[in-house]
N, C-alpha and C positions, 0 to 999 in steps of 0.2 A: 551691558547693551542694549541697546535700542531694540522694541518688538521683536524679539528672540520669546519675551514669557510664556504666548503659545503657542511655540516649536518646542521639540526634542531633537534637532540637531540629526532624525531619521528619516525626514521626508524626503531626503533626494537619491538613498539609501536604495537599491534596487532587493540588495538581500534583504533588507530588511523589510520589504515589502514577500517576496515571497517567505520569505519566515511568516511572516504577519495571516498573505491569503492561506500559505499551506495549516498554519493554525484552522484557519475561523474553515476551513472547507472538511477538517474531522473535525471539527467541531456539529457538523451538518451532520456527518454521519453520529454521533456517538448516541443520540436517543435510538436510532433505529436499531443500531448493534449493541447499546445497552443492553437492551427488550433478548438478545438473544444469546446473554453472556460473551458475547466478543467484542475485543479490544479493535482499534485499524489497523495494527500491524498484522494481528490473526487473517482479518477476515482479505486483507492483500492479497498475507501465506494462500489462502486459502480462492481467491480468486486466479491466482495460477496454476496449485494442482487443481482448479475443479477442467481447467482449461486444455492442464498437460498430465495426464491423470498417468501417475507409475513412475514419473522426478523420481533423480535421484536429491539428494541433500544440497548436493553438490549445484545442479542446476540451479533449483529453485533459488538458494542464494546469490547468485548470480541475476539471476531474473530478479531478483526482490534487492542487489544490491546492499547484501545484509551478511558476516560473514559469521563463521559455528557456530562464534560465543554469542550470540545473540539470537541467530536461528533454535539453536539445540533446544533451551530451554519452551520457544513458542509451540515450537513442534511437539514439544511431550505434554504440554498441554493441550492443544487438539487434541493430542491418544487418548490423554485423558481425559477430552468432553465426550469423547466416540467418534470424532468426527471425521480422522483419518488413522492411519494403521501405515507404519513404519517397517518395514522389513529388511533384513539384511542380505544383500546379493550372495548368490548359491555360486556364482564365481571368483566373486573377490568380496570376503567378508569386511570390506572396507567400506565399501560399498551398500550408501542406504537408500531403497527409494521407500516412496510416498505416493500410497494412494488413500482415496477416499472412504468414506464404510457408506453401509446403504445409508446412516444421521446424517454422514456428510452429504451425499447426492441429495435429499430428502431439504435440507439445508442451500442447498442452493438455489430449489427450484424457490424458496420463501421468498429469498432477496433477489431474485434473478431480477426485479426492477430497479433496485436503489441506484444504480449508479445514472438510471436517467429521472428519476426522484426526484434528484437532488441536481443533478443539472439544471432541469429544470427552475429549480428555485434558484438558483444565479442569475437568471433577467440577464444572456446575453442571448446573441446572435446568431443561426447555423453559422454564421459566417465568423462570427468575434472568437464564436470556442474555438472552432477549427485554427484558427489565426494562432488564440493562445494555446493551443493545443501544441501548436507546431514549433511556436518560439519557446515554449519549456522544454521543450525537445532539445531545439538548439545548445539551450541554455546546460541543459541536463550532462550533454555530451563535447559540450567545448569544457565545461566544470573542472568533467572527468580528464581531460586530454591537456588541461593546463595548470601549470604552477606558478605561485605569483614569489 
C-alpha cells in the first residue's frame, strides 16, 4: 500500500493516544519516585490515603479503580516500607482500615510539589490543562458506563 511505510495504523486511534500519553506521564514521574523507592501505583495510592486518612481498603480500591487482588500486594509493600499501617475493624474484622505512619506523613511533605513540577513540564496552558482534565474525566466516566 503506497504511503503507509511511515505510519503504524495507530495514528487515528484515541485509545492508543491515551495509552501512550499515560505511559509518558508515568515515565515523567519515574525518576522522582524511583529515588523514593515507590512505583506510580504506590504513589497514587498514597495520595488517596494522605487525602482521606483512615479509609477502608474497599474505599481505596474504589478511588483507584483497582480490585483487591491488585491492591493487597501494593498495600503490603507500603506497609513493609513503613509508610502505612493496616488495622482490622473493631466492629467488623472483615473491614481493614488504612492510615499513614509518621514516616508516611514525612514522605507526603517531600513529594507535595511533585504534581505541580510535572504539570509544568507538560507545556500546557492553564486552560489547556483544565480542558484536558475535564475531557479525560468524561472519557473515564463514559468508558466505565459503556459496553460495546
